[in-house]
VEXVO-182782 format. One record per atom (N, C-alpha, C, O, CB): residue in three letters; x, y, z. Coordinates in pm, whole numbers, padded with zeros to 5 digits, always signed. Each point is the difference from the previous one (the first is absolute). Glycine has a CB too. Layout:
ALAXYZ...
//
This chain:
MET+00504+00661+00477MET+00049-00048-00080MET-00044-00080-00088MET+00013-00119+00029MET+00096+00170+00095PRO-00192-00009-00299PRO-00040-00040-00040PRO-00025-00131-00024PRO+00098-00066+00036PRO-00057+00245-00047PHE-00145-00261-00041PHE-00072-00099+00018PHE+00035-00080-00212PHE-00070-00009-00101PHE-00155+00161+00383THR+00414-00201-00233THR+00058-00097-00139THR-00090-00040-00036THR-00118+00017+00031THR+00301-00096+00011LYS-00108-00012-00154LYS-00074-00107-00106LYS+00035-00111+00091LYS-00080-00090+00024LYS+00111+00182-00294GLU+00107-00086+00330GLU-00016-00159+00063GLU-00072+00020+00139GLU+00001-00098+00074GLU+00237-00010-00184ASP-00275+00173+00136ASP-00033+00065+00163ASP-00168-00132-00091ASP-00026-00120+00006ASP+00175+00537+00138LYS-00205-00312-00205LYS-00124-00054-00038LYS-00017-00143-00042LYS-00095-00071+00030LYS+00069+00287-00085ALA+00163-00260-00043ALA-00017-00128-00017ALA+00025-00116+00102ALA-00060-00106-00021ALA+00099+00205-00174SER+00013-00093+00263SER+00011-00052+00209SER-00149-00033+00009SER-00050-00110+00021SER+00247+00313+00130VAL-00258-00087-00172VAL-00176-00001+00120VAL-00060-00065-00068VAL-00067-00088+00054VAL+00014+00298+00053ILE+00048-00196-00266ILE-00090-00099-00097ILE+00072-00172+00010ILE-00059-00108+00007ILE+00001+00351-00208GLU+00158-00221+00199GLU+00096-00204-00026GLU-00068-00010+00169GLU-00011-00118+00034GLU+00373+00103-00224LYS-00399+00098+00281LYS-00064-00016+00183LYS-00095-00110-00024LYS+00016-00120+00024LYS-00026+00390+00084HIS-00134-00183-00181HIS-00075+00047+00018HIS-00109-00081-00148HIS-00123+00014-00002HIS+00280+00215+00175ALA-00096-00290-00258ALA-00038+00003-00107ALA-00092-00194-00005ALA+00034-00103+00056ALA+00207+00348-00154HIS-00293-00232+00057HIS-00062-00148-00008HIS+00075-00122-00050HIS+00032-00102+00061HIS-00221+00228-00097LYS+00218-00075-00143LYS+00069-00054-00077LYS+00094+00129-00101LYS-00010+00123+00011LYS-00184-00351+00019ALA+00300+00130-00146ALA+00115+00111+00019ALA-00062+00131-00101ALA-00114-00026-00038ALA+00355-00173+00076GLY-00214+00269-00064GLY-00078+00074-00064GLY-00108+00088+00003GLY-00052+00071-00086GLY+00141-00206+00037ASP-00121+00104+00214ASP-00178+00079+00068ASP-00022+00133+00095ASP-00043+00016+00114ASP-00016-00265-00093THR+00124+00362-00152THR-00022+00103+00084THR-00184+00062+00040THR-00020+00082+00089THR+00296-00033-00206GLY-00346-00087+00064GLY-00137+00022+00038GLY-00104-00014+00083GLY-00093+00080+00011GLY+00163-00089-00140SER-00051-00107+00195SER-00038-00025+00061SER-00008+00092+00217SER+00069+00055+00086SER-00013-00256-00365THR-00145+00171+00260THR-00127+00074+00108THR+00182+00021+00117THR+00043+00114+00017THR-00433-00305-00043GLU+00469+00061+00092GLU+00096+00049+00077GLU+00078+00040-00013GLU+00062+00059+00089GLU-00106-00136-00025VAL+00092+00064-00215VAL+00119+00092-00064VAL+00012+00105+00032VAL+00083+00066+00063VAL-00091-00148-00215GLN-00111+00103+00086GLN-00050+00196-00010GLN-00031-00026+00202GLN+00116+00006+00040GLN-00327+00086-00401VAL+00188-00098+00394VAL-00001+00056+00132VAL+00164+00038+00100VAL+00042+00090+00072VAL-00298-00242-00097ALA+00310+00001-00035ALA+00109+00039+00099ALA+00074+00076-00087ALA+00067+00079+00066ALA-00055-00271+00091LEU+00010+00208-00304LEU+00069+00133-00021LEU-00068+00117+00037LEU+00062+00106+00010LEU+00038-00204-00178LEU-00188+00092+00184LEU-00031+00132+00051LEU-00028+00038+00178LEU-00027+00117+00029LEU-00073-00125-00289THR+00108-00104+00373THR+00084-00008+00114THR+00138+00079+00002THR+00039+00101+00060THR-00152-00320-00043GLU+00180+00121-00121GLU+00152+00081-00043GLU+00009+00154+00005GLU+00063+00064+00084GLU-00032-00248-00246ARG-00103+00236+00056ARG-00031+00101-00003ARG-00041+00135+00090ARG+00027+00118-00018ARG-00037-00286-00122ILE-00043+00120+00213ILE-00076+00054+00117ILE+00101-00032+00118ILE-00025+00067+00101ILE-00232-00107-00198ASN+00343-00028+00106ASN+00077+00007+00090ASN+00151+00094+00025ASN+00056+00036+00103ASN-00197-00244-00125ARG+00178+00229-00150ARG+00067+00083-00069ARG-00030+00122+00050ARG+00057+00090+00062ARG-00045-00223-00240LEU-00110+00112+00135LEU-00101+00201+00000LEU-00015-00009+00123LEU+00009+00115+00043LEU-00187-00058-00256SER+00159-00132+00302SER+00000+00064+00140SER+00150+00040+00057SER+00040+00110+00040SER-00259-00259+00008SER+00264+00069-00055SER+00133+00001+00077SER+00073+00150-00094SER+00074+00065+00076SER-00043-00401-00003HIS-00038+00388-00195HIS+00004+00163-00087HIS-00052+00120+00107HIS+00060+00103+00028HIS-00140-00219-00294LEU-00082+00059+00330LEU-00135+00099+00033LEU+00110+00054+00185LEU+00018+00108+00057LEU-00360-00302-00216SER+00400+00009+00197SER+00123+00089+00125SER+00055+00103+00023SER-00002+00090+00084SER+00051-00221-00094ALA-00001+00105-00077ALA+00140+00146-00036ALA-00039+00069-00051ALA+00064+00104-00017ALA+00106-00177-00014ASN-00312+00056-00031ASN-00059+00134-00075ASN-00147+00024+00019ASN-00082-00055-00073ASN+00249+00023-00103ASN-00198+00110+00269ASN-00093-00044+00039ASN-00097+00094-00042ASN-00121-00017+00012ASN+00228-00108+00151LYS-00030+00265-00233LYS-00109+00105-00068LYS-00024-00004-00129LYS-00034+00102-00061LYS+00091+00036+00203ASP-00040-00281-00212ASP+00005-00012-00161ASP-00109-00059+00033ASP-00013-00098+00074ASP+00242+00081-00207VAL-00340+00103+00056VAL-00115-00012+00019VAL-00116-00102-00091VAL-00109-00055+00014VAL+00204+00279+00076ALA+00041-00199-00215ALA-00069-00058-00136ALA+00068-00160-00020ALA-00045-00088-00074ALA+00022+00364-00059ALA+00116-00282+00202ALA+00056-00183+00075ALA-00129-00083+00077ALA-00042-00114-00020ALA+00317+00220+00109LYS-00319-00004+00005LYS-00145-00060+00099LYS-00079-00015-00064LYS-00069-00101+00012LYS+00077+00190+00159ARG-00037+00023-00286ARG-00132-00033-00093ARG-00023-00146-00013ARG-00083-00082+00040ARG+00120+00285-00180GLY+00121-00200+00030GLY+00041-00138-00055GLY-00027-00156+00071GLY-00056-00099-00048GLY+00230+00269-00033LEU-00107-00147+00225LEU-00022-00083+00071LEU-00144-00048+00101LEU-00023-00105+00059LEU+00261+00178-00110LEU-00327+00066+00038LEU-00150-00078+00015LEU-00104-00045-00090LEU-00112-00043+00029LEU+00143+00155+00126THR+00046-00087-00315THR-00062-00046-00061THR+00043-00187-00053THR-00062-00101-00034THR+00013+00397+00001LEU+00204-00251+00057LEU+00038-00201+00003LEU-00043-00084+00074LEU-00009-00120-00026LEU+00181+00153-00018VAL-00220+00053+00203VAL-00037-00133+00110VAL-00171+00000-00047VAL-00057-00088+00065VAL+00263+00132+00202GLY-00285+00017-00343GLY-00124-00013-00057GLY+00013-00089-00053GLY-00043-00108+00040GLY-00021+00281-00055GLN+00144-00151-00122GLN-00022-00088-00108GLN+00076-00254+00089GLN-00013-00122-00015GLN+00089+00500-00255ARG-00030-00301+00323ARG+00078-00160+00127ARG-00137+00007+00048ARG-00056-00082-00072ARG+00361+00103+00195LYS-00404+00033-00035LYS-00122-00069+00034LYS-00058-00006-00123LYS-00101-00063+00029LYS+00071+00133+00199ARG+00022-00049-00347ARG-00154-00042-00022ARG+00043-00130-00067ARG-00066-00104-00004ARG-00088+00347-00032MET+00278-00221-00019MET+00052-00124-00064MET+00001-00128+00148MET-00006-00121-00024MET+00188+00293-00202LEU-00171-00111+00382LEU-00004-00114+00115LEU-00106-00079-00017LEU-00008-00122-00003LEU+00105+00250+00162SER-00210-00006-00173SER-00171-00119+00011SER+00009-00022-00114SER+00029-00119-00004SER-00220+00199+00158TYR+00183-00033-00281TYR+00017-00092-00084TYR+00011-00152-00012TYR-00076-00080-00055TYR+00136+00265+00035LEU+00104-00210+00113LEU+00011-00094+00004LEU-00084-00042+00079LEU-00063-00097-00041LEU+00240+00115-00032GLU-00207+00024+00194GLU-00065-00102+00131GLU-00087-00066-00046GLU-00014-00122+00005GLU+00034+00249+00167LYS-00139+00017-00258LYS-00117-00059-00080LYS+00038-00130-00023LYS-00013-00097+00075LYS-00060+00298-00187LYS+00151-00192-00070LYS+00015-00183-00005LYS+00097-00095+00063LYS+00001-00123+00004LYS-00071+00175-00198ASP+00117+00000+00221ASP+00048-00135+00113ASP+00104+00027+00095ASP+00117+00037-00012ASP-00158-00198-00159LYS-00027+00135+00263LYS+00052-00044+00160LYS+00192-00022+00028LYS+00107+00039+00046LYS-00386-00200-00040ALA+00200+00064-00079ALA+00187-00073+00070ALA+00115+00058-00061ALA+00111-00019+00049ALA-00185-00226-00027ARG+00052+00349-00177ARG+00091+00035-00058ARG+00072+00113+00079ARG+00120+00011+00024ARG-00234-00100-00225TYR+00009+00174+00238TYR-00007+00146+00093TYR+00016-00055+00140TYR+00077+00087+00041TYR-00254+00066-00192LYS+00164-00216+00231LYS+00031-00019+00119LYS+00157-00060-00014LYS+00064-00005+00105LYS-00331-00025-00024THR+00317-00004-00172THR+00131-00021-00064THR+00126+00102-00048THR+00120+00008+00025THR-00284-00167-00080LEU+00066+00230-00026LEU+00044+00114-00012LEU+00047+00102+00087LEU+00109+00056-00013LEU-00221-00123-00123ILE+00042+00087+00210ILE-00014+00114+00166ILE+00090-00032+00068ILE+00055+00090+00063ILE-00278-00069-00016GLU+00290-00207-00029GLU+00094-00039+00112GLU+00133+00054-00095GLU+00082+00087+00031GLU-00218-00331+00118LYS+00129+00183-00243LYS+00130-00013-00097LYS+00091+00188+00022LYS+00109+00043+00037LYS-00279-00273-00275LEU+00050+00281+00191LEU+00022+00185+00015LEU+00005+00074+00151LEU+00062+00103+00026LEU-00213-00092-00256GLY+00073-00087+00317GLY+00006+00018+00111GLY-00104+00120+00008GLY+00028+00095+00073GLY+00212-00204-00038LEU-00321+00108-00084LEU-00093+00137+00015LEU-00070-00056+00127LEU+00011-00118+00033LEU-00061+00219-00305ARG-00022-00013+00339ARG-00108+00028+00089ARG-00078-00083+00039ARG+00002-00076+00097ARG+00009+00236-00172LYS-00155-00125-00086LYS-00068-00040-00020LYS-00069-00217+00042LYS-00109-00040-00041LYS+00212+00327-00105
//
């Protein structure tokens, strides 16, 4: 299932600090997490899709870098975000 505009808008709405906030770290990490979850479900059905696997690893790396940036800048925001998204860190 593709990532539609409505899906993206709902994720942005949940994690935005104010109206029109699409660039904050929390919003970007939430969008990456949603894309990672969708790609993971695709790969469970199509395990030989090497290009999708490489894309998944790229997205995971991006999310990891953003989370480490957020952890350095503001630990409280980092902790609330990983609890909200259900990440293991």
